[in-house]
NUKEFI-88677 format. One line per field, with one value per residue (C-alpha): x, y negated, z; residue number from 1. Coordinates in steps of 0.25 Angstrom, whole numbers. Example, Ala and Ser with C-alpha at 12.3 -4.5 7.8 and 13.67 -1.06 7.14 Angstrom:
! NUKEFI-88677
u	c(49;55)
v	c(18;4)
w	c(31;29)
num	c(1;2)
! end
This chain:
! NUKEFI-88677
u	c(118;103;96;93;99;113;124;125;138;141;142;130;118;105;96;84;72;66;52;48;52;44;32;31;32;20;12;14;11;-2;-6;-3;-11;-22;-23;-21;-32;-43;-40;-37;-52;-58;-58;-72;-83;-97;-107;-110;-124;-130;-135;-144;-135;-122;-112;-100;-87;-72;-66;-60;-48;-51;-62;-68;-76;-83;-86;-94;-94;-104;-100;-101;-86;-81;-71;-65;-60;-52;-46;-33;-30;-18;-27;-23;-35;-34;-45;-56;-50;-58;-63;-68;-82;-74;-63;-73;-77;-62;-57;-68;-67;-52;-55;-65;-58;-49;-59;-66;-73;-78;-81;-86;-89;-91;-99;-98;-107;-111;-125;-128;-125;-135;-137;-134;-119;-120;-126;-117;-105;-112;-114;-99;-95;-104;-98;-84;-87;-92;-103;-106;-107;-107;-113;-105;-113;-113;-120;-132;-132;-145;-147;-151;-144;-150;-148;-146)
v	c(-43;-44;-35;-43;-57;-58;-63;-55;-51;-53;-38;-33;-25;-30;-17;-23;-13;-15;-11;-18;-4;3;-6;-7;9;9;1;9;21;15;10;24;30;20;24;39;42;38;44;58;57;52;67;70;60;64;57;68;70;65;73;69;78;84;89;81;90;88;95;109;117;125;120;119;109;109;95;91;77;68;73;88;90;101;98;107;101;110;109;118;127;118;107;100;93;96;85;87;94;95;109;113;121;133;132;131;145;150;138;142;158;155;147;157;170;172;166;174;165;152;152;139;128;113;107;92;87;74;70;66;80;91;101;112;107;110;123;128;123;133;143;144;144;155;164;160;164;152;157;143;130;116;104;93;79;64;59;52;39;31;16;13;21;24;16;23)
w	c(162;158;149;133;140;139;130;118;112;98;94;104;96;99;104;100;94;80;80;68;59;68;68;54;53;63;54;41;48;53;39;34;44;42;27;29;40;32;20;28;33;20;14;21;22;27;35;45;49;62;74;86;95;90;99;99;98;94;83;88;84;72;67;53;48;33;29;16;13;6;-7;-3;-3;7;18;27;41;49;62;63;75;77;80;67;58;45;40;30;17;5;0;-12;-15;-19;-9;3;5;3;15;23;23;25;37;44;38;52;62;72;81;76;63;64;54;56;45;42;30;24;27;13;6;1;11;0;1;16;14;4;14;25;14;12;26;30;19;25;38;45;56;63;56;64;59;61;64;71;82;77;83;86;82;98;107;119;131;145)
num	c(1;2;3;4;5;6;7;8;9;10;11;12;13;14;15;16;17;18;19;20;21;22;23;24;25;26;27;28;29;30;31;32;33;34;35;36;37;38;39;40;41;42;43;44;45;46;47;48;49;50;51;52;53;54;55;56;57;58;59;60;61;62;63;64;65;66;67;68;69;70;71;72;73;74;75;76;77;78;79;80;81;82;83;84;85;86;87;88;89;90;91;92;93;94;95;96;97;98;99;100;101;102;103;104;105;106;107;108;109;110;111;112;113;114;115;116;117;118;119;120;121;122;123;124;125;126;127;128;129;130;131;132;133;134;135;136;137;138;139;140;141;142;143;144;145;146;147;148;149;150;151;152;153;154;155;156)
! end
């Protein structure tokens, strides 16, 4: 008896897998993720200053990043100890000192804050953020920058 090729009896059940509903569900999920993903990252927009020789480094566990967008709004961006990324969360000027103090109160070793600020904002806003961070217990501030791209790449 050959598989799939013999006579069909009248009461037999066809054991074919119908993948159409699965494809429909996958396409709907794809569309949802295509719409939701930009909305998640759209919370913080900043043109990062460029540096000639910045050190490339991946974001580490437990890092705290403070962002300042082009409108001067603060965003806290935290990678949790569990490795779960929280994403940038908007923080009001009044709540920033309280939240930073709470984050740095229990830290004993690394009291580092990574600052990501839009290149078009007034420097007084950056100074204000640094003063709030210093009062909250931050000891070291690292600036996040992007690699400066030259118009004519060097040929080797």
